[in-house]
C-alpha positions, 0 to 999 in steps of 0.5 A: 500500500505504502509503496503503491502510494509513493510510486503513484505520487512519484509518477504523478509529479514526474508527469507534471514536470514532464509536461513543462517540456523542460526535461526534453529541452535539457535532454536535447541540450545534453545531447548537443554537449556530448556531440560537441565533445565527440567532435573534438579529438587529438592526434600527433599534430594537435587538436582535431575538430571533425576533419580539421586539424589545428597544429599545437605545440603541446596539446597533442598525443606526444604529451597527452593520450587520447583517453586522458584528453577525453577524460579531461574534456569530460571533467572540465566541460561536461562535468564541471561546466555543464552538469555542475552549472548549466544543467543544475540551473535548468533542473533547479528552475524546473523543480523549484515550484514543486514545494510551493505548488504543494503548499498552495491553497487548493492543492495541499487540501487535496493531498492531505485529504488522502491517507498519507503521512505528511513526512512521506508526502513531503519527502516524496515530492522532494525525491521527485526533483532528484529523480528528474535530475537523476534521469538527466545525468544518467543519460548524459553520463551514459553518452559520455561513457560511450564517447570516451570508450569509442573515441578515447579507447578507454572504457571508464566505468567509474564515470558512472559515479557522476550520477550519485555525485551530481545528485548529491551536489544538486540535493545540497542546493535543492534542500535549501530551495525546498525549505525556502519554498515551504516558508515563502510559498513562492517559487520565485523567492525560493529560486532566487534565494537558493541561487544566492545561497549557491553563490555564497557557497561558491564565494566561500570555496573560492576564498578558501582556495585562494587563501590556501594558495597564498598560505602555501606560497608564503610557506614556500617563500619561507623555505626558500629564504631559509635555504638561502640564509643557510647557504650564505654563511658558507659563501661569506666565509669563502669570500673572506678566505679569497680576500685574504688570499688576494691580499697577500702579494706573491714573490716576484710579482709583476705589475700585471699580476699585481693589478690582476690580484687587486682586481680579484680582491675588489671583486671578492670584496664586492661579493662579500658586501653583496652576501652580507646585504643579502643576509640582512634583506633575507632576514627582514623578508623572512620575518615578513613572510612568517608574519604573513604566513601566520595571518594567512593561517588564521584566515584559512582556519576560519574559512575552513571552519565555515566551509566545514559547516556548509555543503562542499559543492565544489569538492563533491564534484571534484571526487569524480576527477580524483577517481578518474585521473591522477596528478601524474597522468597529466604530468608530462603535459603540465611540465610542458605548460610550466616550461612555456609559462616560465619562458614567457615570464622570463621574457616579460621581465627581460630575464633571458640571462637566467638571473633569478628575480623574486616575484609574488607569483605562486610557482607551479609547484605551489599550485600543484601542492594546492591540488594535492591538498584538495585531493587529500581531503577525506570523503567523509569531510566532503560528503559526510558533513554536507549530507549532515547539513542536508539532513538537518535542513530536511528535518526542519522542513518536515517539522514545519510541514507536519506542524503547519496548519494549511 
């Protein structure tokens, strides 16, 4: 009886959503996205689009295999862009009206007149939105699986993790939408406030990642300054020994040899002065770096704490990337990119001679450390705390729905 009622409500709600044509619009758009991905390829010369080839120095099969290329394209464009943003926004627009329509006058009386528990009624309506999203993601993921298998030559079964991950990602936003729709009884208000909440999560994520990048960059500069300070005493001692050597004239020294010795002495004295000045400046810089690092540590701890309380939408989507790819898989391609970027920076600074110039730009190694830190975060922290937030919101929704007089 309970199963039959629940199934009937799910089917009825799905028919209502399907009648709005948004399901088919989203499905057609998903098909176009997959087709666009399938039209792009990679060969030993560069990037291919259908039968055209665009010659590129590093974006070719010498640095990136076809399977890695298609996994990269799927993750960055199909998963992180289409599913995480566009498709999720379309799903939110399509489903935002479910709860407000349920509690609207005339509709709620009909639903409550049936022998159905209020909690089950609310959760069934909530599950309908997830069903709508799940069908969309399932079709898109299956098509992407076939494209990566046929075009990339790699049958990645773990790609189907996209279905539960996108459902979780969407549910973290939609639970807030359901609560707002229940409280305001307005689809527009629930939709707009949910988008604001989503934007808030985005800002928290970007802020935490940015501060983490600066924090690791400060730590990297501290380590670099400490290494240089550790090497300077030996350089100073070596220069002093050479000055003493060049200060002592040799027996039978000619004028030319004397002039050369004095020139060498002057050179070593200049080096000694430079080393001593570097000690002073490096000590001052080290103090500033440590002060900056302490401040960034405090800010990062605060942002990380706030992030722990709220859903981790970005990290949830990042779990698929962690499963499908490794940092080493793109190492050759990343090294080529870093080498080219170093050359560009050197040309911009007029630094073709190879002299080291200190900048505030994070090094590629720091960016890699950031990625390693993000990948090392536990699945429980990413999903467990986010699901607890969703359960809490749904508990509040059920409490309001059960107690309210309609």
